[in-house]
N, C-alpha and C positions, 0 to 999 in steps of 0.2 A: 504493500500500499504506500503510495507516495505521500509527501507532506501535504499536497493539495487535497488528497483523498482524506487524510486525517482531519484537516480543517473542516471539510464538509461533514465528516463523521461526527466531529465534536459539536457542531452547531445544529445538525439536523437530527441525528440519532437521539432517540429518547428511550425511556423505560429501562428494562433490564440490561440491554446491550450497553447503553451509556454508563450505567452504574458499574457494570463489570470493568469497563475500560478505566474509569476514574479510580476505582478501588485498587485495581492492579497497578496503575501508574503510581499511586502514593506508596504502595508496598515496595515497588522496585526502587523508588527514589529514597524512601526511608532507609533502605539498605545501603544505598550509596552515601547517605549522610551519617552512617554509623549508628543508626537508631534501632537496628535489628539485633537479634541475639540468636545465633544458630538458626534452627528451624522453629524456634519457640516464638511466643507472643502472637497477638492476633488483632486484626482490624475487621470491623464489620460495617455494613451499610444497609439500611432498610431497603428492601426490594420495592421499587416504585409500584404504586398501585395496591400495596398491601399495608396493613398496620401491624402484622404479627409475623412477618417473614423477613429474614435478613441474609445478605451475602456474607460469607466468612472465608478467610483464607484457610486452606486445609493444613493438617499436620503432615510433614514429610516433604513438602515442596519449599525449597529455599526461596526467600523473597526475591532474590536476584534473578530467578528463573520463572517466576510466576507468570502465568498467562490468564487472560480473562476467562477462558473456559475452565480453568482449574478451580475457580471459586465454587464453594458449595453453598447450598441454600438450607437454612435452618428455620423451622416454623416455631410458633409460640410455645409449643410443648417440648422444644429441644430436640425435635426429630429431624434427621437429615432427609430432605425431600429431593434434592438434586446433588449428586456427588460423584466424583471420580476417586476421591481419597477420603480418609477419615478426618475427624476434627480433634483438636487437642482438648482433653476433657474439661479443663477449667474454662475454656472458651464458651462452652454451652452456658454455664452457670453465671459467669460475669456478664456476658453480652445479653443473654435472655432477660436477666433481671433489669439491666439498665434500659434496654429498649422497651420493656414492659412498663417500667415506672416513669420513664421520661419520653413520652411520645415525640417530643420535639427534638430529641437527641437521635437523629436519623443515622449519624455516623459515630461509632464508638471505637477508639483506639486504645489498646493496652500494650505498653512496651516497657522495656528496661533500659532506656538510654543511660549511658554511663554517668553523666554529671547530675541528672535529676535523681538517679538511683543513689549516687553518693550523698546527696542532700538528705535523702530518705533514711540514710544510715546514721545520721548525726542525731544525737539526743535533742529533741525539740527542733529539728531541722525545718526551716521555712525558706521559701523564696522571698528574699528580702528586696524591698524597693530601693535598690542601689544602682540600677542601670536602666537605660531607656527601654531595653527589651523586657525587663521585669514589669515595668509600668503597664505593659499591654495586659497584664493579668491582675491588675489592681481590683480587688473585690471579687475576683472570679475563682479563687483558689479554696479548696477544702483539704483537710488533712486527716489521714487515718494514722494515729500514733501507735496502733497495736498490730503487730504482725501475727496473723492467726493461721499460718500455714497455707498450703495451696488451696485454691478455690475448687475443691473437688465435690462440692455438694451445693444444693440450692440455698441452704442457710447461709453459707459464706458468700455466695453471690448476692444475696439480698442484704447481707451486712455491708458489703462493699458499696452497693447501690445506695443504701441509706446514708452512708458516710458522704457520698458525693452530693446527695440531696439536690438542691437547685443550682449548684455551682457548675462550672465548665471543666474544671480540672481537679483531680484528686491525687495528691502525693501520698503514696502508700508506703508505710513504714517498712524499711528493710526489704523493699520489693521493687518499686518502680512507679509508674504513673498510669492514670486513666484519663483520657481526654475525650470530651463529647462536643458535638457541634451539629448544625442543621444539615451539613453536607460534607463530602470528602475534602473539598478545597479548604473550607474553614477549619476542619478538624486537623488536617495536616499542617496548615499554617500555625495553628496553636501549638502542636507538638514540636515543630521545628523551632519556633521562637522561645518556647519554654525551655528546651534543652540549651539554646544559646544563652538565655538568661542565667540558667544554672551553671553553665560553663564559666561565664564571666564571674559569677559570685565565687565559685570554687577557686578559680585562679587568683582572684583578689585576696581571698582568705589565705591562700598559700604563701602570700608575702609576709604573713604575720602581723600585718597592719590592720587597723580598724576599717570597717566599711564606711564609706561616705554615703549616708542615707539621704534620700530625696525627701524634702518636706511634704507633709500630707497634702497641703493645698496645691502644691505643684504636681503631685501624683494625680490628684483629681482632674486638674486642668489638662495635663498631658494625656491622661486616659481618654478624655473626651475627644482630644485631637485624633488619637488612634482610632476611635470608634467611627470616625468619618472616612476611614481608609480601608474599609473591608474589601473593596474591589480588588486590592492587590492579591488576595488569596486566589481569586479566580484567574487573574492574569498569570500568577505563578504556576497554577496547575496546568493551564494551557501551554506555558513554556516548557514545563516538565514533559508533557506528552509530545511536544514537537521534538525535543531532544531524544526521548526514547524512540520515537518513530524513526529518526535518522539512524540511531545506533543499534536498536534491537526491535525492529518493527513486529516481530512475532508476539510481542506482549499483548496485542489486541486480539489475538486468535483465540 
């Protein structure tokens, strides 16, 4: 498929086909950004036209080789309805609970990015308002300060979902992060900039000096500024798909 064909595809195609391409693109790009971990972690996206089915990356397929047709479909009961491969067990319980409790959270990303995970391993670890990237998440963060093992049952999935509540990001103690948004573009944008904010904070702390905190009133003002720039997430996703189309066009298959 040519670049021109991709452009037509991304602006005309709708429904499941488009959702599969978008989710596959952010999985591949997340791997290139160092946000993946082996064949673990999971991203999901509500299947267009449904309220209780979502696309999910399968276990056993590396994010760097993911194709749109590899994604499996899970229904509200945690049953696989379309699959070529199995799902990672905790993916059922985390994603099913979040999609069920937060209908507006159409895209749910769970990952163990190194710098966010490092913050989650610090006693009382928080994303501090000490950088411009951190301000993007002003008032949007929730924290789970209890590591409770792997999410291998519905109770743990529900506990995690309850900790997230109405926020967009959950920093999970000794574990990683959970990010939700209305679509794949915004969700990936959140994950990417969250990890950059965490990286800046960890690097700053590594100097042994105190963080230079941004005043509360400036945080509020700057957050409002960022709120008017959400279009960048969509421009970024389109750019990601153009690059992938040039370098590995099979991702849309």
